[in-house]
C-alpha positions as CSV (number, residue, x, y, z in Angstrom):
1,X,88.2,34.3,46.3
2,X,85.5,36.3,47.1
3,X,82.7,36.2,44.1
4,X,82.5,33.0,41.9
5,X,80.1,32.9,38.9
6,X,79.5,29.7,37.2
7,X,77.7,28.8,33.9
8,X,75.0,31.5,34.5
9,X,72.2,31.6,32.3
10,X,69.0,34.0,31.7
11,X,66.4,34.0,29.2
12,X,63.5,36.5,28.6
13,X,61.3,34.8,26.3
14,X,62.7,33.6,23.3
15,X,66.0,35.8,24.0
16,X,68.9,34.3,26.0
17,X,70.3,37.0,27.5
18,X,73.1,35.1,29.6
19,X,74.6,32.0,27.8
20,X,76.8,30.3,30.3
21,X,78.7,33.1,32.0
22,X,81.6,32.2,34.6
23,X,84.3,34.4,36.1
24,X,85.6,35.0,39.8
25,X,86.4,37.9,41.7
26,X,89.3,38.2,44.3
27,X,89.1,40.5,47.5
28,X,90.1,43.8,46.9
29,X,90.0,43.6,43.0
30,X,88.3,45.8,40.6
31,X,87.0,44.3,37.5
32,X,85.3,46.1,34.8
33,X,82.8,44.6,32.2
34,X,82.4,46.1,29.1
35,X,80.5,45.5,25.9
36,X,77.5,46.8,23.5
37,X,74.3,47.8,25.0
38,X,71.8,44.7,25.3
39,X,74.5,42.3,25.7
40,X,73.6,41.0,29.1
41,X,76.1,43.1,31.3
42,X,73.3,44.5,33.7
43,X,71.4,41.2,33.8
44,X,74.4,39.8,35.1
45,X,74.8,42.2,38.0
46,X,71.1,42.1,39.0
47,X,71.6,38.3,38.9
48,X,74.5,38.4,41.3
49,X,72.5,40.0,43.9
50,X,69.6,38.3,42.9
51,X,67.0,41.1,41.6
52,X,66.9,39.1,38.7
53,X,66.5,35.4,39.1
54,X,69.1,33.4,37.1
55,X,67.4,30.4,35.1
56,X,70.7,28.4,35.7
57,X,74.0,28.7,37.2
58,X,75.5,29.3,40.6
59,X,77.0,32.3,42.4
60,X,79.1,32.2,45.4
61,X,80.1,34.7,47.5
62,X,82.8,33.6,49.7
63,X,81.7,30.1,50.8
64,X,77.9,30.8,50.7
65,X,76.0,29.8,47.5
66,X,74.0,32.9,46.4
67,X,71.5,30.9,44.2
68,X,70.7,28.5,46.7
69,X,67.3,28.1,47.7
70,X,67.9,28.0,51.3
71,X,70.2,31.2,51.5
72,X,69.0,34.1,53.5
73,X,69.0,36.6,50.3
74,X,68.3,39.7,52.4
75,X,71.4,38.8,54.5
76,X,73.4,38.3,51.1
77,X,72.3,41.8,49.8
78,X,73.3,43.4,52.9
79,X,77.0,42.4,51.9
80,X,76.6,43.3,48.1
81,X,76.3,47.1,47.5
82,X,74.7,48.1,44.3
83,X,75.0,51.5,42.6
84,X,72.5,51.8,39.9
85,X,72.7,54.1,37.0
86,X,69.5,56.2,38.0
87,X,70.7,56.8,41.5
88,X,67.7,55.2,43.1
89,X,67.5,57.5,45.8
90,X,64.2,58.2,48.0
91,X,63.3,61.9,46.7
92,X,61.2,62.6,49.8
93,X,64.3,61.7,52.4
94,X,67.5,64.1,52.6
95,X,71.1,62.8,51.7
96,X,71.6,61.7,55.2
97,X,68.3,59.8,55.7
98,X,69.0,57.9,52.3
99,X,72.3,56.8,53.6
100,X,71.3,55.9,57.4
101,X,67.9,54.5,56.2
102,X,69.3,50.7,55.5
103,X,71.6,51.1,58.6
104,X,68.5,51.6,60.9
105,X,66.4,49.0,59.1
106,X,68.6,46.5,58.3
107,X,71.5,46.7,60.4
108,X,69.2,47.7,63.5
109,X,71.8,50.4,64.7
110,X,70.3,53.2,66.9
111,X,69.6,56.5,65.2
112,X,72.3,58.1,66.8
113,X,74.9,55.0,65.6
114,X,73.4,55.3,62.2
115,X,73.5,59.1,61.9
116,X,77.5,59.2,62.8
117,X,77.8,56.4,60.3
118,X,75.9,58.1,57.4
119,X,78.0,61.4,57.7
120,X,81.3,59.5,58.0
121,X,80.4,58.0,54.4
122,X,79.0,61.4,53.3
123,X,82.1,63.0,54.1
124,X,84.0,60.1,52.1
125,X,82.5,61.2,49.0
126,X,82.6,64.8,49.6
127,X,78.8,65.6,50.7
128,X,79.0,66.2,54.4
129,X,77.8,69.7,53.6
130,X,75.0,68.1,51.7
131,X,73.5,65.7,54.4
132,X,70.2,68.1,54.5
133,X,69.6,68.4,51.2
134,X,66.9,66.5,49.1
135,X,68.1,64.8,45.9
136,X,66.1,67.8,43.9
137,X,68.6,69.9,45.4
138,X,71.4,68.2,44.5
139,X,73.2,67.6,40.8
140,X,73.4,64.4,39.3
141,X,76.7,63.8,40.4
142,X,76.1,64.6,43.9
143,X,73.0,62.1,43.6
144,X,75.4,59.5,42.6
145,X,77.6,60.3,45.1
146,X,75.0,59.8,47.9
147,X,74.3,56.4,46.4
148,X,77.8,55.3,46.8
149,X,78.0,56.6,50.3
150,X,74.8,54.5,50.9
151,X,76.2,51.5,49.6
152,X,79.5,52.0,51.7
153,X,77.8,52.4,54.9
154,X,76.4,49.0,54.7
155,X,80.2,47.8,54.9
156,X,79.6,45.7,51.9
157,X,82.2,42.8,51.3
158,X,81.4,43.9,47.3
159,X,79.9,46.7,45.4
160,X,78.2,46.3,42.0
161,X,78.1,49.5,39.7
162,X,75.8,49.6,36.8
163,X,76.9,52.0,34.4
164,X,77.0,54.8,37.3
165,X,77.9,57.8,34.9
166,X,75.5,57.0,32.1
167,X,73.0,59.2,33.3
168,X,75.2,62.2,34.2
169,X,76.0,65.4,32.1
170,X,79.5,65.0,31.1
171,X,81.0,67.6,33.3
172,X,79.6,65.5,36.4
173,X,81.1,62.4,35.5
174,X,84.8,63.1,36.8
175,X,83.5,63.5,40.3
176,X,81.8,60.3,40.6
177,X,84.8,58.4,38.5
178,X,87.1,60.1,41.3
179,X,85.3,58.6,44.4
180,X,85.5,55.1,42.5
181,X,88.8,55.4,42.0
182,X,89.6,56.3,45.5
183,X,87.3,53.2,46.6
184,X,89.7,50.9,44.3
185,X,92.8,52.3,45.8
186,X,91.6,51.8,49.3
187,X,90.8,47.9,48.4
188,X,87.2,48.0,47.9
189,X,86.0,45.3,46.0
190,X,84.2,46.1,42.9
191,X,82.5,45.0,39.9
192,X,81.7,47.9,37.4
193,X,79.6,48.0,34.1
194,X,80.7,51.1,32.5
195,X,81.6,52.7,28.8
196,X,84.3,55.0,30.6
197,X,87.3,53.7,28.8
198,X,89.6,55.7,30.9
199,X,88.4,54.6,33.9
200,X,88.5,50.9,32.8
201,X,92.1,51.4,31.8
202,X,93.5,53.0,34.9
203,X,91.9,51.5,37.6
204,X,90.8,48.0,36.5
205,X,92.8,44.8,37.5
206,X,91.1,43.2,34.6
207,X,88.7,43.9,32.1
208,X,85.7,41.3,30.4
209,X,84.6,42.0,27.2
210,X,81.0,40.9,27.0
211,X,78.8,40.3,23.8
212,X,75.5,38.4,23.2
213,X,75.6,37.0,26.3
214,X,78.9,35.2,26.7
215,X,82.3,36.5,27.6
216,X,84.6,37.0,24.5
217,X,87.8,37.8,26.3
218,X,89.1,39.0,29.4
219,X,92.4,40.2,30.7
220,X,94.6,43.2,32.1
221,X,93.6,46.5,30.8
222,X,97.1,46.9,28.9
223,X,96.6,43.5,27.2
224,X,93.1,44.3,25.9
225,X,93.8,48.0,24.9
226,X,97.1,47.3,23.3
227,X,96.7,43.7,22.1
228,X,93.2,42.4,22.1
229,X,93.2,38.5,21.2
230,X,89.8,38.5,19.5
231,X,89.0,40.7,16.6
232,X,85.9,41.6,18.0
233,X,87.2,43.1,20.9
234,X,89.6,45.4,19.0
235,X,86.5,46.3,16.9
236,X,84.8,47.6,20.0
237,X,87.4,49.0,21.9
238,X,88.0,51.3,18.5
239,X,84.5,52.3,18.2
240,X,83.8,53.0,21.9
241,X,86.9,55.1,22.3
242,X,85.8,57.2,19.3
243,X,82.4,57.6,20.6
244,X,83.2,58.3,24.3
245,X,86.7,59.2,24.2
246,X,89.3,57.3,26.6
247,X,91.1,59.9,28.4
248,X,88.8,60.7,31.1
């Protein structure tokens, strides 16, 4: 077991966003989290690498408790990649510099080593020819692929994806999903929040349906899509498939 989340709670003021969420993730597994907006999916991801501090509950990465006050959180974050919906690239740095910055500052690589590693990951996402381009010179899909390359360069044990295609024009979504599908097939462990039902159905090992801060149902894609056990799961999947389409 690579990741274990146990009884996670998070409150903002009077609103309880996470109400005792528990699940696990095995090495090499792709798990997709779906559910209505405002149901705690992004908060859950942010709690996993402690960009947001949970109020209660525990999280383990392998045998290290992430939520322990004694943990070296910077060391943990170096092992958990995070791909944000709005890319989070440094606009004043080239694609190459965005990818190699963490290698130099966190992993203490030489500039030569970091450049070679960064170029390897840019090539992996199909952007070796854009290494010297700035974010403003790239499409949204290309910017998101740079963000994925940046996460991959750190050789993480796990990558968290927070609605990675939601900020993209429809015609650019496919290029990002294709990279993510390749990562899943290569054995990368991924936890993905998305509305892309086609991706969830074809790539996920398991789907988690969340609503109002709790896990309503979880299981293999075919079970949830063909024979959901909870009526709310069935209703959500019907609506989301009608809205976004399920074949991408």
